[in-house]
C-alpha positions as CSV (number, residue, x, y, z in Angstrom):
1,M,0.3,-89.0,62.7
2,R,-1.7,-86.5,64.8
3,S,1.6,-84.9,65.5
4,N,2.5,-84.3,62.1
5,D,-0.7,-83.2,61.3
6,F,-0.7,-80.8,64.2
7,D,2.9,-79.3,62.8
8,A,1.3,-79.2,59.2
9,K,-1.4,-76.8,60.6
10,E,0.6,-74.8,62.7
11,S,3.0,-74.4,59.9
12,T,0.1,-73.5,57.7
13,V,-1.0,-70.7,60.2
14,L,2.3,-69.4,60.8
15,L,2.6,-68.7,57.1
16,Q,-0.5,-67.5,56.6
17,E,0.3,-65.0,59.5
18,E,3.5,-64.3,58.1
19,G,1.8,-63.5,54.6
20,S,-0.6,-61.3,56.5
21,Q,1.9,-59.5,58.0
22,K,3.8,-59.1,54.6
23,V,0.5,-57.9,53.2
24,T,-0.3,-55.6,56.1
25,D,3.3,-54.0,55.5
26,V,2.6,-53.4,52.0
27,F,-0.6,-51.5,52.6
28,K,1.4,-49.5,55.5
29,D,3.9,-48.7,52.6
30,N,1.2,-47.6,50.3
31,D,-0.5,-45.4,52.9
32,F,2.9,-43.9,53.5
33,T,3.4,-43.1,49.8
34,L,-0.2,-41.9,49.2
35,L,0.5,-39.4,52.3
36,Q,3.3,-38.5,50.7
37,Q,2.1,-37.6,47.5
38,E,-0.9,-35.8,49.2
39,K,1.3,-33.5,50.6
40,R,3.4,-32.9,47.9
41,T,0.1,-32.0,45.8
42,L,-1.0,-29.4,48.9
43,S,2.4,-28.1,48.4
44,C,2.1,-27.3,44.8
45,A,-1.5,-26.1,45.2
46,T,-0.1,-23.6,48.0
47,K,2.6,-22.5,45.6
48,I,0.1,-22.0,42.5
49,S,-2.2,-20.2,45.1
50,I,0.8,-18.1,46.2
51,F,1.6,-17.2,42.8
52,L,-1.8,-16.4,41.5
53,I,-1.8,-13.7,44.6
54,I,1.0,-12.2,43.7
55,A,-0.2,-12.1,40.1
56,T,-3.3,-10.4,40.9
57,V,-1.5,-7.9,42.9
58,L,1.1,-7.0,40.4
59,T,-1.9,-6.7,37.9
60,S,-3.9,-4.4,40.2
61,M,-0.7,-2.3,40.5
62,V,-0.5,-2.2,36.7
63,I,-4.4,-1.3,36.1
64,L,-3.9,1.5,38.9
65,D,-0.8,2.7,36.9
66,V,-2.9,3.2,34.0
67,K,-5.5,5.0,35.4
68,L,-2.8,7.5,37.1
69,S,-0.7,7.9,34.1
70,G,-3.3,7.3,31.2
71,R,-0.4,5.9,29.0
72,S,1.9,3.1,30.5
73,L,-0.3,0.1,29.5
74,Y,-1.1,1.3,25.9
75,E,2.3,-0.4,24.5
76,E,1.2,-3.6,26.2
77,S,-2.6,-4.5,26.5
78,S,-4.5,-6.3,24.0
79,S,-7.7,-5.3,25.4
80,P,-9.9,-2.1,25.4
81,I,-8.9,0.7,27.5
82,I,-11.3,3.5,28.4
83,D,-9.5,6.6,29.2
84,E,-11.7,8.6,32.2
85,E,-10.9,11.8,30.0
86,L,-12.9,10.4,27.3
87,N,-16.5,9.3,26.7
88,D,-17.4,6.0,26.3
89,K,-16.9,6.0,22.3
90,E,-13.8,7.3,22.5
91,L,-11.7,4.3,22.7
92,F,-8.1,2.9,22.5
93,T,-7.1,-0.3,21.7
94,V,-3.3,0.4,22.1
95,A,-1.8,-2.9,21.5
96,N,-2.4,-2.5,17.9
97,Y,-2.2,1.2,17.8
98,D,-5.7,1.5,17.5
99,V,-7.6,4.8,18.0
100,D,-11.1,5.8,17.5
101,T,-10.9,8.6,14.9
102,K,-13.6,10.9,17.1
103,T,-10.9,11.6,19.5
104,M,-9.2,14.5,18.2
105,A,-9.5,16.1,21.7
106,Y,-7.4,13.3,23.0
107,L,-4.9,13.5,20.6
108,S,-4.5,17.4,21.1
109,A,-4.3,16.6,24.9
110,H,-1.4,14.3,24.3
111,K,0.4,15.9,21.6
112,G,3.7,14.4,22.2
113,F,2.2,10.9,22.8
114,A,0.3,11.3,19.9
115,A,3.4,12.6,17.6
116,S,5.6,9.7,18.5
117,R,3.4,6.7,18.7
118,Y,1.1,7.6,15.6
119,H,3.7,9.7,13.7
120,I,1.5,12.6,13.5
121,D,3.3,16.1,12.7
122,T,3.4,18.5,15.5
123,D,2.1,21.0,13.3
124,F,-1.2,19.3,12.7
125,F,-2.3,20.4,16.1
126,N,-2.0,23.8,15.3
127,D,-2.8,23.8,11.5
128,G,-5.1,20.8,10.7
129,G,-4.6,18.1,8.1
130,I,-4.8,14.9,7.5
131,I,-4.6,11.5,9.1
132,F,-4.2,8.1,7.1
133,Y,-5.5,4.7,8.7
134,K,-4.2,1.4,7.5
135,G,-7.9,0.0,6.9
136,N,-10.9,1.1,5.0
137,R,-13.6,3.0,7.2
138,A,-11.1,5.1,9.0
139,A,-13.5,5.1,12.2
140,V,-12.3,1.7,13.3
141,Q,-8.8,1.3,11.8
142,D,-5.3,1.8,13.1
143,I,-3.2,5.2,12.5
144,L,-0.7,4.9,9.9
145,C,0.6,8.8,9.9
146,G,-0.8,12.2,10.5
147,K,0.2,15.5,8.0
148,S,-0.5,19.2,8.4
149,G,-2.5,20.5,5.8
150,K,-1.1,23.9,5.8
151,K,2.1,23.4,4.2
152,T,2.8,22.3,0.5
153,R,4.8,19.1,0.4
154,E,5.4,15.8,-1.7
155,F,6.3,12.9,0.2
156,R,7.5,9.3,-0.6
157,Y,6.6,6.4,1.9
158,D,9.1,6.3,4.8
159,S,9.5,4.8,8.0
160,Y,6.7,7.0,9.5
161,C,4.3,6.8,6.4
162,A,4.9,3.1,5.6
163,N,4.4,2.1,2.0
164,D,1.6,0.1,0.7
165,Y,-0.7,0.5,3.9
166,A,-3.2,3.4,4.0
167,R,-6.5,2.6,2.8
168,S,-8.6,5.5,4.2
169,A,-8.3,9.0,5.8
170,K,-10.0,11.6,8.1
171,I,-9.5,15.3,7.4
172,F,-9.7,18.0,10.7
173,N,-9.7,21.9,10.9
174,T,-8.9,22.2,7.1
175,R,-9.9,25.4,5.2
176,K,-11.7,25.1,1.9
177,G,-9.8,24.8,-1.4
178,T,-7.2,22.7,0.2
179,A,-6.1,19.4,-1.9
180,F,-4.7,16.4,-0.8
181,A,-3.6,13.5,-3.2
182,V,-2.6,9.7,-3.0
183,Y,-0.8,7.7,-5.3
184,D,0.0,4.2,-6.2
185,N,3.5,5.4,-7.6
186,S,6.0,6.4,-5.4
187,N,7.4,9.0,-8.0
188,L,3.9,10.7,-7.6
189,S,3.5,9.4,-11.6
190,M,-0.3,9.6,-12.7
191,E,0.3,6.4,-15.1
192,D,-1.3,4.2,-12.2
193,D,-3.8,4.8,-9.8
194,F,-4.2,8.0,-7.9
195,A,-6.9,9.8,-6.0
196,I,-7.2,13.7,-5.3
197,I,-9.1,14.8,-2.3
198,E,-10.5,18.2,-2.4
199,V,-12.0,20.2,0.6
200,T,-15.0,22.0,-0.5
201,K,-15.8,23.7,2.5
202,D,-14.1,24.6,5.8
203,I,-13.7,21.6,8.1
204,D,-13.7,21.7,12.1
205,D,-12.3,19.4,14.6
206,V,-15.2,17.0,14.0
207,G,-13.2,15.8,10.8
208,C,-14.4,14.4,8.0
209,F,-14.0,10.5,6.9
210,V,-12.7,9.2,3.4
211,D,-13.3,5.6,4.0
212,T,-11.9,4.5,0.8
213,F,-9.6,6.2,-2.0
214,Q,-11.2,3.6,-4.7
215,S,-14.4,5.5,-5.2
216,S,-15.3,9.1,-6.3
217,T,-17.5,10.5,-3.5
218,T,-18.6,13.7,-2.1
219,S,-19.7,14.3,1.6
220,C,-19.3,16.7,4.7
221,G,-17.4,18.9,2.8
222,V,-14.7,16.6,1.2
223,R,-14.7,15.6,-2.7
224,V,-12.8,12.2,-3.5
225,T,-12.0,11.7,-7.2
226,Y,-10.6,8.2,-8.1
227,Y,-8.5,7.8,-10.9
228,R,-8.6,4.1,-11.4
229,N,-5.9,1.6,-12.9
230,N,-5.8,-1.5,-10.9
231,G,-6.5,-0.5,-7.6
232,L,-5.2,1.9,-5.1
233,D,-6.2,1.0,-1.6
234,G,-3.3,-0.7,0.5
235,K,-1.1,0.5,-2.4
236,V,-0.5,4.1,-1.8
237,S,3.4,5.2,-1.8
238,A,3.4,8.8,-2.1
239,W,1.4,11.6,-0.9
240,S,0.7,15.2,-1.9
241,I,-0.7,18.2,0.2
242,Q,-1.4,21.5,-1.6
243,P,-3.0,24.3,0.5
244,S,-3.6,26.6,-2.7
245,G,-6.1,23.9,-4.4
246,V,-6.6,21.3,-6.7
247,H,-5.1,22.7,-9.6
248,S,-1.6,23.0,-7.8
249,I,-1.7,19.2,-8.5
250,I,-3.4,19.0,-11.8
251,G,-2.6,22.0,-13.3
252,N,-5.2,22.7,-16.4
253,G,-6.8,19.6,-15.6
254,L,-6.1,15.9,-16.8
255,I,-7.0,13.7,-19.7
256,L,-6.5,9.7,-19.0
257,F,-7.1,7.1,-21.8
258,Y,-8.7,3.8,-21.1
259,E,-8.3,0.3,-22.6
260,G,-11.8,-0.3,-22.7
261,N,-15.2,1.5,-23.3
262,N,-16.8,3.5,-20.6
263,G,-13.5,4.2,-19.0
264,S,-13.0,0.3,-18.3
265,Q,-9.8,-1.8,-18.2
266,N,-6.4,-0.5,-17.4
267,L,-5.0,3.1,-17.8
268,V,-3.2,3.7,-21.4
269,C,-1.9,7.2,-19.9
270,T,-2.7,10.4,-18.4
271,L,-2.1,13.6,-20.1
272,K,-1.7,17.0,-18.2
273,V,-3.6,19.9,-20.5
274,K,-1.3,22.1,-21.9
275,M,-0.7,22.9,-25.8
276,D,0.4,19.7,-26.9
277,R,0.8,17.4,-29.8
278,I,1.4,13.4,-28.8
279,N,2.2,10.7,-31.4
280,F,1.3,7.4,-29.5
281,K,3.8,5.6,-31.5
282,N,6.7,7.7,-29.9
283,D,5.8,9.9,-26.9
284,S,7.3,10.3,-23.5
285,Y,4.0,9.9,-21.5
286,G,4.2,6.3,-22.2
287,C,0.8,6.0,-24.1
288,D,0.3,2.8,-26.0
289,N,-0.5,2.9,-29.8
290,D,-4.0,1.5,-30.8
291,E,-5.1,0.7,-27.3
292,A,-7.5,3.6,-26.1
293,R,-11.2,3.1,-26.5
294,S,-12.4,5.9,-24.2
295,L,-11.2,9.0,-21.8
296,V,-11.7,10.6,-18.6
297,L,-11.7,14.5,-18.1
298,S,-10.9,16.0,-15.2
299,Y,-10.8,19.5,-14.0
300,V,-10.2,20.5,-17.7
301,K,-10.9,24.1,-18.2
302,A,-13.7,25.5,-20.7
303,G,-12.5,26.1,-24.0
304,T,-10.0,23.1,-24.3
305,R,-10.3,21.4,-27.5
306,I,-8.9,17.6,-27.9
307,T,-8.7,15.9,-31.4
308,I,-8.2,12.5,-31.4
309,Y,-6.9,10.6,-34.5
310,D,-6.4,7.3,-36.0
311,S,-3.8,8.4,-38.3
312,P,-0.1,8.7,-36.6
313,D,0.6,11.9,-38.7
314,A,-3.0,13.3,-37.5
315,K,-4.6,13.5,-41.1
316,T,-8.1,13.8,-41.7
317,N,-8.7,11.0,-44.1
318,D,-9.1,8.5,-41.8
319,D,-11.5,8.4,-38.5
320,Y,-11.2,11.5,-36.0
321,T,-13.0,13.0,-33.2
322,V,-13.1,16.5,-32.1
323,I,-13.8,17.1,-28.1
324,T,-14.4,20.6,-26.9
325,V,-15.0,21.3,-23.2
326,K,-17.9,23.6,-22.6
327,R,-17.8,23.5,-18.8
328,S,-15.0,22.3,-16.4
329,I,-15.9,19.4,-14.1
330,P,-14.0,17.2,-11.6
331,Y,-15.0,14.1,-13.6
332,Y,-16.6,13.5,-17.0
333,R,-16.3,10.4,-19.4
334,V,-16.1,10.0,-22.8
335,N,-17.5,6.4,-23.3
336,S,-16.2,5.8,-26.9
337,F,-14.7,7.9,-29.6
338,Q,-17.2,6.6,-32.2
339,G,-20.1,9.0,-31.0
340,N,-21.3,12.4,-31.1
341,I,-22.3,14.1,-27.7
342,N,-23.6,17.6,-26.8
343,D,-24.4,18.6,-23.3
344,D,-24.0,21.1,-20.6
345,Y,-20.3,19.8,-20.3
346,V,-18.8,18.6,-23.5
347,K,-19.4,18.5,-27.5
348,A,-17.8,15.7,-29.2
349,T,-18.1,15.3,-33.1
350,Y,-16.9,12.0,-34.9
351,H,-15.9,11.9,-38.6
352,R,-16.2,8.3,-39.3
353,K,-14.1,6.1,-41.9
354,N,-14.0,2.6,-40.5
355,G,-13.5,2.9,-36.8
356,L,-11.5,4.5,-34.3
357,D,-12.0,2.9,-30.9
358,G,-9.0,0.8,-30.2
359,K,-6.9,2.5,-33.0
360,V,-6.0,5.9,-31.5
361,S,-2.3,7.0,-32.6
362,Y,-2.4,10.4,-32.3
363,V,-3.8,13.6,-30.0
364,K,-3.8,17.3,-30.2
365,I,-4.5,19.4,-27.2
366,D,-5.4,23.2,-27.8
367,I,-6.3,25.5,-25.2
368,S,-8.1,28.8,-26.1
């Protein structure tokens, strides 16, 4: 019995020792594996550190190149870059081709770059002119293109002045009397929205902003007259530049008829002032019969007489109104054809029968 007990105990101890050895071997294997993993982790960390050092060096070299060349990062960076030649407000965010519009000095100093990158006429730098921007408030928006203000021209959108982008402008170094126009219609038609920008005094290289084309405003030597239909900002498709003045664009003036009273709703049609007879039932101007309820006079010369009839045959046995211009003005609105006016600019006399607003069928224009 004792011998067997001894053998049993010895066997148990041997088994325990053998099991312990196996456990110990397992721990040793795990330690080796962990050591290998630590080595691999350290190797990866070392590689990452080396990569970051190389990236930092390369970035420093690129930044140095920007400082030296003044332009190499302009096409790649998404961060503002302050050119050391300019003051702290003259800032470029060149990834989006943004230029603070106060930087006329920069544009002039980098004519070739500005001409190619921002599609600015080279004549602009000698003659002055207008720069168009892709957003409202030109001071903080992307340049679309720039044109000289010294040459008479009409042009449609192209790969330089893209369609349906322009929303504002800035005028530089331009003489008094120069006029610019922007149109929704690509054929420069005045049957849709358009605006006329008139320079009322000489403008220097500080420039003058036009923050929107959808508002009639006067500031810093520029008068903007907006002719509304359904919106112009971001819809400009054609441009006109007339150094000789606004009448080179509009002739003897414009008459714009509107669907609603007070110049509201949509544009019915636009007439350039000349001796004319227009039957709204059959005309080449696109005037809709029985639609007009009000009109706008723009730069119409004194002495011009406009007679508006209900009758398509211009008979006076139905309603009609006679409007005589006493003094030219950039913008004058006649809110209704069913009333009398007598002020410094216009005299209107209404001959009533049963109403004229919304029933216009014929218009006569006479120039004295």
